[in-house]
C-alpha positions in Angstrom: 89.1 110.3 86.3 92.1 111.4 84.2 94.5 110.0 86.7 92.7 106.6 86.5 92.9 106.6 82.7 96.6 107.4 82.8 97.2 104.6 85.3 95.3 102.1 83.2 97.2 103.2 80.1 100.6 102.8 81.7 99.6 99.4 83.1 98.5 98.3 79.7 101.7 99.6 78.1 103.8 97.8 80.7 102.0 94.5 80.2 102.4 94.9 76.4 106.2 95.5 76.7 106.5 92.6 79.1 104.8 90.3 76.7 106.9 91.5 73.8 110.1 90.9 75.8 109.0 87.5 76.9 108.1 86.5 73.3 111.5 87.7 72.2 113.2 85.5 74.9 111.2 82.5 73.8 112.0 83.2 70.1 115.8 83.3 71.1 115.4 80.0 72.9 113.5 78.3 70.1 116.3 79.2 67.7 119.1 78.3 70.1 120.4 75.4 68.0 121.6 77.8 65.4 124.2 79.1 67.8 124.0 78.0 71.5 126.7 80.5 72.7 124.9 83.4 71.1 121.6 82.2 72.6 123.1 82.2 76.0 124.6 85.7 75.5 121.3 87.2 74.2 119.2 85.6 77.0 121.7 86.9 79.6 121.5 90.4 78.2 117.7 90.3 78.5 118.0 88.9 82.0 120.0 91.9 83.1 117.6 94.4 81.6 114.4 92.8 82.9 113.6 93.1 86.6 110.0 91.8 86.9 109.6 88.4 88.7 107.8 86.9 85.7 110.6 87.8 83.3 113.3 86.6 85.7 111.5 83.3 86.1 111.2 82.8 82.4 114.7 83.9 81.4 116.4 81.8 84.1 114.3 78.8 83.0 115.2 79.4 79.3 118.9 79.7 80.2 118.7 76.5 82.1 117.2 74.7 79.1 119.8 76.2 76.8 122.6 74.9 79.1 121.0 71.5 79.1 121.2 71.5 75.3 124.9 72.4 75.7 125.2 69.5 78.2 126.4 72.0 80.8 124.3 70.6 83.6 126.1 72.4 86.4 125.1 75.8 84.8 121.6 74.4 84.1 121.2 73.6 87.8 122.4 77.1 88.8 119.8 78.8 86.6 117.0 76.4 87.8 117.9 77.3 91.4 117.8 81.0 90.4 114.5 80.6 88.7 113.1 78.9 91.8 113.4 82.1 93.7 110.8 83.7 91.4 108.5 80.7 91.2 105.1 80.5 92.7 103.9 77.0 93.5 100.4 78.0 92.7 101.3 80.1 89.7 100.1 79.4 86.2 102.2 81.7 84.1 104.3 80.8 81.0 107.4 81.3 83.1 106.1 78.6 85.6 105.6 76.2 82.7 109.1 76.6 81.4 110.6 76.4 84.9 108.8 73.1 85.5 109.9 71.8 82.0 113.5 72.7 82.7 113.5 71.1 86.1 111.9 67.9 84.6 114.5 67.9 81.9 117.4 68.0 84.3 115.9 65.3 86.5 115.5 63.2 83.4 119.2 63.5 82.6 120.1 62.7 86.2 117.8 59.6 85.9 115.5 60.6 88.7 112.5 59.6 86.8 109.8 60.0 89.4 110.7 63.7 90.0 111.1 64.2 86.3 107.6 62.9 85.4 106.1 65.1 88.1 107.7 68.2 86.8 106.9 67.4 83.1 103.3 66.7 84.0 103.0 70.0 85.7 104.6 71.8 82.8 102.3 69.8 80.5 99.2 71.2 82.3 100.6 74.8 82.5 101.6 74.9 78.8 98.1 73.8 77.9 96.7 76.5 80.2 98.8 79.1 78.4 97.9 77.6 75.0 101.5 76.8 74.2 100.5 73.6 72.6 103.8 72.9 71.0 105.7 72.9 74.4 102.8 71.0 76.0 103.2 68.3 73.4 107.0 68.1 74.0 106.4 67.7 77.7 103.8 64.9 77.1 106.2 63.1 74.8 109.0 63.3 77.4 106.6 61.7 80.0 105.9 58.9 77.4 109.6 58.2 76.9 110.4 58.2 80.6 107.5 55.8 81.2 109.2 53.3 78.8 106.4 53.7 76.2 103.7 52.8 78.7 101.8 56.1 79.0 100.1 55.9 75.6 97.2 58.1 76.7 99.5 61.1 77.2 101.2 60.3 73.9 97.9 60.5 72.1 97.0 63.8 73.7 100.5 65.1 72.8 99.8 64.2 69.1 96.5 66.2 69.3 98.3 69.1 70.9 101.0 69.1 68.3 98.4 69.2 65.5 96.7 72.1 67.2 100.0 74.0 67.5 100.7 73.7 63.8 104.3 73.7 64.8 106.2 71.3 62.5 108.9 70.5 65.1 106.3 69.6 67.7 104.4 67.5 65.2 107.6 65.6 64.1 108.6 65.1 67.8 105.2 63.6 68.7 104.9 61.5 65.6 108.4 60.1 66.1 107.3 59.1 69.6 104.3 57.3 68.2 106.6 55.6 65.6 108.8 54.3 68.3 105.8 53.1 70.2 104.6 51.2 67.0 108.1 49.6 66.5 108.4 48.6 70.2 104.9 47.1 70.1 105.3 44.9 67.1 108.8 43.8 68.3 107.7 42.8 71.7 104.0 41.8 71.2 103.1 39.0 68.8 99.5 40.1 68.9 100.4 43.7 67.9 98.2 45.4 65.4 101.2 47.2 63.9 103.9 46.0 61.5 106.9 47.3 59.7 104.9 48.4 56.6 102.6 50.5 58.8 105.7 52.0 60.6 107.4 52.9 57.3 104.2 54.4 55.9 103.7 56.5 59.1 107.3 57.7 59.0 107.0 58.6 55.3 103.8 60.6 56.0 105.7 62.5 58.7 108.7 63.1 56.5 106.4 64.5 53.8 105.2 67.2 56.2 108.6 68.9 55.9 108.5 71.4 53.1 111.4 73.4 54.4 113.8 72.3 57.1 114.0 75.9 58.4 110.3 75.6 59.3 111.2 73.6 62.4 113.2 74.9 65.3 113.4 71.4 66.8 116.4 70.2 64.8 117.0 67.2 66.9 113.5 65.9 66.2 114.1 66.5 62.5 117.4 64.6 62.6 115.7 61.8 64.6 112.9 61.5 62.0 115.4 61.4 59.1 117.5 58.7 60.8 114.6 56.5 61.9 113.0 56.6 58.5 116.3 56.0 56.6 117.5 53.2 58.9 114.1 51.4 58.9 113.9 51.6 55.1 117.3 50.0 54.8 116.7 47.5 57.6 113.2 46.3 56.6 113.1 46.9 52.8 116.8 47.2 51.7 115.6 50.3 50.0 118.5 52.5 49.0 116.3 55.6 49.5 117.2 55.0 53.1 120.6 56.3 52.4 119.1 59.6 51.3 117.4 60.1 54.7 120.4 58.9 56.7 122.6 61.4 54.9 120.0 64.1 55.7 120.1 63.0 59.4 124.0 63.2 59.3 123.9 66.7 57.8 121.7 68.0 60.6 123.6 66.1 63.3 126.9 67.6 62.1 125.6 71.1 61.9 124.1 71.0 65.4 126.5 68.6 67.1 124.0 65.8 67.8 126.4 63.1 68.7 123.8 60.4 69.4 122.4 60.8 65.8 125.9 61.0 64.4 127.0 57.9 66.3 123.9 56.0 65.3 124.3 56.9 61.6 127.8 55.5 61.3 126.9 52.5 63.5 123.8 51.6 61.4 125.4 52.1 58.1 128.5 50.2 59.1 126.4 47.3 60.4 124.5 47.1 57.1 127.8 47.0 55.2 129.1 44.2 57.4 125.8 42.2 56.9 126.4 42.6 53.1 130.0 41.3 53.7 131.4 44.6 52.4 134.1 44.5 55.1 136.6 46.9 53.6 133.9 49.5 52.9 132.6 49.1 56.5 136.2 49.5 57.8 136.7 52.7 55.8 133.3 53.9 56.9 134.1 53.4 60.6 137.5 55.2 60.2 135.8 58.1 58.6 133.2 58.3 61.3 135.9 58.1 64.0 137.8 60.9 62.4 134.8 63.2 62.1 133.7 62.4 65.6 137.1 63.5 66.9 136.9 66.8 65.0 133.4 67.7 66.3 133.2 70.7 68.7 131.8 68.5 71.5 133.8 65.2 71.1 132.4 62.2 72.9 134.8 59.4 74.1 131.9 56.9 74.2 131.4 57.4 70.5 135.1 56.8 69.9 134.9 53.6 71.9 132.1 52.3 69.8 134.1 53.0 66.6 137.2 51.3 68.1 135.1 48.3 69.1 133.7 47.9 65.5 137.2 48.3 64.0 138.6 45.7 66.4 135.9 43.2 65.3 136.8 43.8 61.6 140.5 43.4 62.4 139.7 40.1 64.2 137.6 39.0 61.2 140.4 39.8 58.8 142.9 38.2 61.3 145.0 41.4 61.1 146.3 41.0 64.6 148.8 43.9 64.3 145.9 46.2 63.4 143.8 44.6 66.2 146.6 45.3 68.8 147.0 48.9 67.6 143.3 49.6 67.7 143.0 47.8 71.1 145.7 50.1 72.5 143.7 53.1 71.3 140.6 51.5 72.7 142.2 51.0 76.1 143.4 54.6 76.2 139.9 55.8 75.2 138.4 53.5 77.7 140.5 54.9 80.5 139.7 58.4 79.4 136.0 57.4 79.3 136.2 55.9 82.8 137.8 59.1 84.1 135.1 61.1 82.4 132.4 58.8 83.7 133.8 59.2 87.2 134.0 62.9 86.9 130.5 62.9 85.3 129.2 60.7 88.1 130.7 62.9 90.7 129.3 66.0 89.0 125.9 64.4 88.6 126.0 63.2 92.2 126.7 66.8 93.4 123.9 68.1 91.2 121.6 65.4 92.4 122.4 66.2 96.0 121.9 69.9 95.4 118.7 69.3 93.6 117.5 67.0 96.3 118.5 69.6 98.9 116.5 72.2 97.0 113.5 69.9 96.8 113.7 69.2 100.5 113.8 72.9 101.2 110.8 73.4 98.9 109.0 70.5 100.6 109.9 71.9 104.1 108.7 75.4 103.0 105.5 73.9 101.4 104.9 71.9 104.6 105.5 75.0 106.7 103.2 77.0 104.5 100.6 74.2 104.8 100.9 74.1 108.6 100.6 77.9 108.6 97.5 77.7 106.4 96.1 75.0 108.8 96.8 77.2 111.8 95.2 80.2 110.1 92.2 78.1 109.1 91.8 76.9 112.7 92.1 80.5 113.9 89.4 81.5 111.4 87.2 78.7 112.4 87.7 79.5 116.1 87.0 83.2 115.4 83.9 82.3 113.4 82.7 80.0 116.2 83.3 82.7 118.8 81.4 85.2 116.7 78.5 82.7 116.2 78.5 82.1 120.0 78.7 85.8 120.7 75.9 86.6 118.2 73.8 83.8 119.6 74.5 85.1 123.2 73.5 88.6 122.1 70.4 87.2 120.4 69.4 85.1 123.5 70.2 88.0 125.7 68.1 90.3 123.6 65.3 87.8 123.6 65.7 87.4 127.4 65.6 91.2 127.9 62.6 91.4 125.6 60.8 88.7 127.6 61.8 90.5 130.9 60.5 93.8 129.4 57.3 92.1 128.3 56.9 90.5 131.8 57.6 93.9 133.4 55.1 95.5 131.2 52.6 92.8 132.2 53.5 93.2 135.9 53.1 97.0 135.5 49.7 96.5 134.0 48.7 94.1 136.8 50.2 96.5 139.4 48.3 99.4 137.9 45.1 97.3 137.9 45.6 96.4 141.6 46.6 100.0 142.4 43.3 101.1 140.8 41.4 98.5 142.8 43.3 99.5 146.0 42.6 103.2 145.4 39.0 102.3 144.6 38.8 100.3 147.8 40.2 103.3 149.7 37.7 105.6 148.0 35.0 103.2 148.8 35.9 103.2 152.5 36.2 107.0 152.4 32.7 107.2 150.8 31.3 104.7 153.4 32.7 106.8 156.3 31.3 109.9 154.7 27.9 108.4 154.4 27.9 107.1 157.9 29.0 110.4 159.3 26.3 112.2 157.4 23.8 109.6 158.7 25.0 110.1 162.2 24.7 113.9 161.9 21.1 113.7 160.7 20.2 111.2 163.4 21.8 113.5 165.9 19.6 116.4 164.7 16.5 114.3 165.0 17.5 113.0 168.4 17.9 116.6 169.5 14.4 117.3 168.3 12.9 114.0 169.8 15.4 112.2 172.1 13.1 109.2 172.7 12.6 108.4 169.0 16.2 107.1 168.2 17.8 104.3 170.2 21.3 105.1 171.3 22.4 101.6 170.1 22.0 102.9 166.5 24.6 105.5 167.2 26.9 102.9 168.7 26.6 100.7 165.5 27.3 103.7 163.3 30.5 104.6 165.3 31.7 101.0 165.1 31.1 100.9 161.3 33.2 104.0 161.0 36.0 102.8 163.3 36.2 99.1 162.3 37.5 98.3 158.9 36.2 94.9 157.9 38.0 95.3 154.5 41.5 95.6 155.9 42.6 92.0 155.0 41.4 92.6 151.4 43.2 95.9 151.5 46.4 94.3 152.8 46.2 91.5 150.2 45.8 93.9 147.3 48.5 96.1 148.7 51.0 93.2 149.0 50.4 92.5 145.3 51.9 95.9 144.5 54.4 96.1 147.3 55.0 92.5 148.4 57.3 92.9 151.4 56.3 96.4 152.5 54.3 95.6 155.6 56.7 92.8 156.6 59.6 95.3 156.4 57.7 97.8 158.4 56.9 95.3 161.1 60.5 94.1 161.2 61.7 97.6 161.5 59.2 98.3 164.4 59.8 94.9 166.0 56.2 93.8 165.2 54.9 96.8 167.2 52.6 98.3 164.6 48.8 98.0 164.7 46.5 97.4 161.7 45.7 101.1 161.8 49.4 102.0 161.8 50.0 99.7 158.8 47.0 101.1 157.0 48.2 104.6 157.7 51.7 103.8 156.4 50.0 102.3 153.3 48.1 105.5 152.7 51.4 107.5 153.0 53.0 105.2 150.5 50.1 105.8 148.2 50.8 109.5 148.6 47.4 110.3 150.1 47.2 113.7 151.9 46.8 114.1 155.6 43.2 115.3 155.1 42.5 112.2 152.9 44.0 110.0 155.6 42.0 111.7 158.3 38.8 111.1 156.3 39.7 107.4 156.0 40.4 107.1 159.7 37.4 109.3 160.6 39.6 111.4 162.9 40.8 114.9 163.0 44.0 115.8 161.2 45.5 116.6 164.5 45.1 112.9 165.4 46.9 112.0 162.2 49.9 114.1 163.2 50.0 112.5 166.6 49.8 109.1 164.9 52.7 110.0 162.6 54.8 110.9 165.6 53.9 107.6 167.3 54.8 105.6 164.2 58.2 107.3 163.9 58.9 106.3 167.5 57.9 102.7 166.8 60.2 102.7 163.8 63.1 104.2 165.8 63.3 107.2 163.4 65.3 110.2 164.4 63.8 113.6 164.9 65.2 114.9 161.6 64.2 111.8 159.6 61.1 112.3 157.4 58.5 109.5 157.7 57.3 109.9 154.2 60.7 109.6 152.6 61.5 106.6 154.8 58.3 104.8 153.7 58.9 105.6 150.0 62.5 104.3 150.3 61.4 101.2 152.2 59.1 100.2 149.4 
């Protein structure tokens, strides 16, 4: 009992420590945007110290997601492949959820949308199962974006899950998704029930949820919200409060190197200045954006190209052809660099796609193999069950058959005993008859001695014939055959049909184990005559001198 309690205690302690380590890993991942390199380092340290399959699955998946944030897709693929070793297709753990989310994210970047949606949907289900509603909401929003805003059902469920999570970042992410849906709907659908006022109101309500920016770990969602609200305020209402939110978006983008937000900020602001014909301000603005973009830790040539393109347009508008030529030279150089990077990126992505596809094929092959094995096992189980059913049915039928045979044998035994009783009764009746006739003959002989003329000698002749002739032999034989069906036939065959009725009857008495005296009484002869008859029958049966007639008859029956 003590041993069991100690075992249970250590299992509980192990599970508690495992959960604590997993929570620590997830916390590092959630705060990765503060310092991506530190997050990678901390997760790698945990990975080395944790040996359980569940921890390895989770940590490899979190490392893959962190490298995706760093845009290092080769490393992300490496850790996804590593995580796959610890994955269980039918598993439902938190690690499985993060593994599927990371795989879906990488497929989304590689623009393999079908695979991406499948993995996101699986992670969506697993996160819900593990009550990680914030991540479930993020997975659902990802499916919504990949579906080109068509899967509104999953977006609505993601909004509900985000609210249940009470995670500000998840709520912002889901609400930004719905805001994009609203804007897309009223821009493409004339019968839309949404408009710009509703959009701005919804974004304002979302922005008002943020009491402290540090509350959310999803900094990109935060920057996206600020940008969308600020830009739409300026675009639809010319409200200068939009600048406040655009500047907030820029601040977050600079801190966490979100180039897409950064690029969109300068592009949107510059376009508004150009619309207001504030060309020199727009030009200065684009130059500032270009300079800051080039100074960022993760510079992006595509962003530079967009700035060069805007500056070329301004130079053309101002007919400053020298400036136009100078910027065009820079544009061409950046374009060549971008093409080279795109080629390298395309090659890298192609390699990753190929390796991911190869991994998927291996998984599918293994899954198919496992499926076939399960089918074979199922077939074997069915065959074994059928064989057992057949065997049990055979045993049941055999048991029933044996029971019926036993009952039949019992009935036959009862009938045989009844016939045996009748046969013995018949023999006793014959014995009694002979005894009475002998007594009668003796008395008549006494009277004849006293008065010879009184009794006719024909009477004595009739008595002798009654003793010697057995009118009941056929009945005796019929009853005897009921018990021993082939006995008399076998005897006759053995003696070449050379046995008389008396011989047969005598042999029947021997089989019935009557004594010599009893047989002599039946035959109304002296025992000596019986012994002579035995000798005669042995000769007829071709028995040797040492062969016992009684044993032979018993064996023949």
